[in-house]
C-alpha positions as CSV (number, residue, x, y, z in Angstrom):
1,M,-17.6,189.5,48.3
2,T,-21.2,188.4,48.6
3,Q,-23.5,189.6,46.0
4,M,-26.8,190.7,47.4
5,K,-29.8,189.5,46.0
6,P,-32.4,191.7,44.4
7,S,-35.3,192.8,47.3
8,I,-38.8,192.0,46.2
9,L,-40.5,195.1,45.3
10,L,-44.2,194.0,44.4
11,E,-45.7,191.0,46.6
12,T,-49.2,189.4,45.9
13,K,-51.1,187.0,48.4
14,D,-53.6,185.3,47.1
15,I,-55.3,187.8,45.3
16,T,-59.0,187.5,43.9
17,I,-61.3,189.4,42.4
18,R,-65.2,189.1,41.8
19,F,-67.5,190.3,39.1
20,G,-70.6,189.3,40.6
21,G,-70.8,185.6,39.6
22,V,-67.7,185.6,37.7
23,V,-64.3,184.9,39.2
24,A,-61.7,187.6,36.7
25,V,-58.3,186.9,38.8
26,D,-58.7,184.0,41.3
27,H,-56.1,183.5,44.0
28,V,-52.8,185.4,42.4
29,S,-49.6,185.4,44.2
30,I,-46.6,186.3,42.2
31,H,-43.3,188.6,43.1
32,I,-41.6,191.1,41.4
33,K,-38.0,192.0,42.0
34,S,-36.6,195.2,42.3
35,G,-34.5,196.2,39.2
36,Q,-36.2,193.1,36.9
37,I,-38.3,193.1,34.0
38,F,-40.9,191.0,34.7
39,G,-43.9,189.6,32.3
40,L,-47.5,188.5,32.3
41,I,-49.0,186.3,29.5
42,G,-52.0,184.7,28.9
43,P,-55.0,184.4,26.3
44,N,-58.0,187.3,26.2
45,G,-59.8,187.6,28.9
46,A,-57.8,185.4,31.6
47,G,-57.5,188.8,33.5
48,K,-54.2,190.3,32.8
49,T,-55.5,194.0,32.7
50,T,-57.5,193.0,35.9
51,M,-54.7,192.0,37.4
52,F,-52.7,195.3,36.4
53,N,-56.1,197.1,37.8
54,L,-55.7,195.9,41.0
55,L,-52.3,196.2,41.3
56,T,-52.6,200.7,40.2
57,G,-55.9,200.9,42.8
58,I,-58.5,200.8,40.1
59,Y,-59.7,198.2,41.3
60,K,-59.9,197.0,44.5
61,P,-59.7,192.7,45.5
62,T,-62.6,190.9,47.6
63,S,-59.9,188.7,48.7
64,G,-56.0,188.7,49.2
65,K,-53.5,191.4,49.7
66,I,-51.3,193.5,47.9
67,L,-47.9,194.2,49.0
68,F,-45.3,197.1,47.9
69,K,-41.9,196.8,49.7
70,G,-43.4,194.9,52.6
71,K,-46.1,197.6,53.1
72,D,-49.7,196.5,52.7
73,V,-51.0,198.7,49.8
74,T,-54.4,197.1,49.1
75,S,-56.7,199.4,50.3
76,L,-55.0,202.4,48.6
77,K,-56.7,205.2,45.8
78,V,-55.0,205.2,42.2
79,H,-53.4,209.0,43.2
80,E,-51.7,206.9,46.7
81,F,-50.1,204.2,44.1
82,S,-48.7,206.9,42.1
83,Q,-47.1,208.5,45.1
84,L,-45.9,205.4,46.0
85,G,-43.6,205.3,42.8
86,I,-45.6,203.3,40.8
87,S,-46.9,204.6,37.2
88,R,-48.4,202.7,34.4
89,T,-49.4,202.6,30.8
90,F,-52.9,201.7,29.4
91,Q,-53.5,199.6,25.9
92,N,-54.9,202.2,24.3
93,I,-52.5,205.2,24.2
94,R,-53.7,208.0,25.9
95,L,-52.3,211.4,25.1
96,L,-53.6,215.0,25.1
97,K,-54.8,215.7,21.5
98,D,-53.6,219.1,20.5
99,H,-50.4,219.1,22.8
100,T,-46.7,219.1,21.7
101,V,-44.7,216.3,23.2
102,F,-43.0,218.7,25.7
103,E,-46.8,219.3,27.3
104,N,-48.0,216.0,27.7
105,I,-44.7,214.9,29.7
106,L,-44.6,218.2,31.7
107,L,-47.8,218.0,32.9
108,A,-47.1,214.3,34.4
109,A,-44.1,216.6,36.2
110,H,-46.0,218.9,38.0
111,H,-47.4,215.9,40.4
112,R,-44.3,216.4,41.9
113,L,-44.5,220.0,42.3
114,S,-45.6,221.2,46.2
115,Y,-46.5,224.4,45.6
116,R,-49.7,226.0,46.8
117,F,-52.2,227.8,44.9
118,F,-51.6,231.5,46.0
119,E,-47.6,231.0,45.2
120,A,-48.8,229.8,41.6
121,F,-50.6,233.2,41.4
122,F,-48.2,235.7,42.8
123,Q,-45.3,233.5,40.7
124,T,-43.5,233.2,44.2
125,K,-39.8,232.4,44.4
126,N,-40.4,228.7,45.5
127,Y,-43.3,228.5,42.1
128,R,-40.4,229.7,39.6
129,H,-37.5,228.1,41.4
130,Q,-40.2,224.4,41.6
131,E,-41.6,225.2,37.6
132,K,-37.7,225.7,36.6
133,E,-37.0,222.2,37.9
134,A,-39.6,220.5,36.4
135,L,-39.0,221.9,32.8
136,C,-35.3,220.3,33.5
137,M,-36.6,217.0,34.0
138,V,-38.8,217.4,31.4
139,N,-36.1,218.4,28.9
140,E,-34.0,215.7,30.2
141,L,-36.0,212.5,30.1
142,L,-36.2,213.8,26.1
143,K,-33.0,214.0,25.5
144,T,-32.2,210.9,27.6
145,Y,-35.2,208.8,25.4
146,E,-34.3,210.6,22.2
147,L,-37.7,212.7,21.6
148,Y,-35.6,215.9,22.3
149,H,-36.5,216.8,18.8
150,L,-39.5,216.5,18.7
151,R,-40.7,218.2,22.2
152,N,-42.7,220.9,19.7
153,E,-44.4,218.2,18.0
154,I,-48.1,217.9,18.4
155,A,-48.0,213.9,20.1
156,T,-50.7,212.3,18.6
157,D,-49.9,213.3,15.3
158,L,-46.5,210.8,15.4
159,P,-46.2,207.8,14.7
160,Q,-47.8,205.1,16.9
161,G,-44.1,203.9,18.1
162,L,-43.0,207.6,18.7
163,Q,-47.0,207.9,20.9
164,R,-46.0,205.2,22.8
165,K,-42.6,206.6,23.9
166,V,-44.0,209.4,24.9
167,E,-46.1,207.7,26.9
168,I,-43.6,206.0,29.0
169,V,-41.4,209.4,29.4
170,R,-44.7,210.8,30.8
171,A,-44.9,207.7,33.1
172,L,-41.6,208.3,34.4
173,T,-42.0,212.0,35.0
174,T,-43.6,211.1,38.2
175,G,-40.8,209.7,39.5
176,A,-42.4,206.0,39.0
177,E,-39.8,202.8,40.2
178,L,-42.2,200.6,38.8
179,L,-44.2,200.9,35.6
180,F,-46.5,199.2,34.4
181,L,-47.0,198.7,30.6
182,D,-49.7,197.3,29.2
183,E,-49.5,195.8,25.8
184,P,-47.0,198.1,25.0
185,A,-46.1,196.3,21.8
186,A,-49.6,196.6,20.2
187,G,-50.0,197.7,17.1
188,L,-46.5,198.0,17.0
189,N,-44.5,197.3,13.1
190,P,-41.2,195.2,14.0
191,V,-39.2,198.4,13.6
192,E,-41.0,200.0,16.5
193,T,-40.7,196.6,18.7
194,A,-36.9,196.5,18.3
195,D,-37.0,200.3,18.9
196,L,-39.1,199.8,22.1
197,M,-37.4,196.2,23.5
198,G,-34.2,198.7,23.6
199,M,-35.9,201.6,25.2
200,I,-37.3,199.0,28.4
201,Q,-33.9,197.1,28.3
202,Q,-32.7,201.0,28.8
203,L,-35.6,201.6,31.8
204,K,-34.2,198.4,33.4
205,E,-30.3,199.8,33.1
206,R,-31.7,203.2,34.7
207,G,-32.6,201.4,37.9
208,K,-36.5,200.8,37.1
209,T,-38.7,197.9,37.4
210,I,-41.1,196.9,34.7
211,F,-44.1,194.8,35.1
212,L,-45.6,194.3,31.8
213,I,-48.7,192.4,29.6
214,E,-47.9,191.3,26.1
215,H,-48.6,188.8,23.8
216,D,-45.6,189.6,21.4
217,M,-43.6,186.9,22.5
218,K,-40.8,187.2,20.3
219,L,-40.6,190.7,23.1
220,V,-41.2,189.0,26.0
221,K,-38.8,186.0,25.5
222,G,-36.0,188.8,24.9
223,I,-36.9,191.2,27.8
224,C,-38.0,189.3,30.3
225,D,-36.6,188.4,33.3
226,E,-39.5,186.1,34.9
227,I,-42.4,185.6,33.1
228,A,-46.3,184.7,35.1
229,V,-48.4,182.5,33.0
C-alpha cells in the first residue's frame, strides 16, 4: 500500500515587506506540510517575528502571496486567519491578569460559539448547550495537557513554564490546526524547556502543525522536522 505524502498546509511565494526604505522580509518562499514541526531560525533583526506577523494578518506584504491549503489568504484580516484555523502565541506571554487558568482558556473558547446576543441575554437552550460544550472542551484540554489541577490558580502567578503552557492551550482552544509559536522557550529553565518540547511533540501527535521561531538550538534540533534559516 502506497503511503500518501503530507499535503502542503501553508506556503509563501516571494513574500516581501518594506517599512519605508527598510526591507524587513525579502522574497521569502517556504512551504509547511500538514502535521510537521517547522522551525524558523536566524539572528536578532533578521525579520522572523515580522514573518509571523505577515502570516497571521497583522502586517500585509508589500508583494508576494500567502497560501493556506492552496487558497490565497494574503489580504485576510487577523480574525479571518483565526477563523481558518490559524492561531499564535507571542514572544512575551500575554495572559489576563487576576484571572484563573480556566478563565484565560475559556475566553478563547468563546471565539467558536455562535449564539446571538439575545440568546445569551435570555439564556436560551442553544446558549446553555453551547456554553456547556465550551466548558467541557476547556476541561478536556486542561486534562490532556496536565493543567487541570491548576484550573483555579491565577494564571500570571504560575512559573513561566506553566504560563507558557496555558498560553499554548488557550491558542488551541480557538480550534487551531496550524499553531505559530514565537520563541516559546524564551526565559524558561532547562527543565521547563524539556517539558515544553514534550508538549510540542504531543501537539504533533494529535495532528497539529507547528511553526516556531526559536533561539534554543537544542530545542530546534530536537523536535523540528524541517528548518528554514
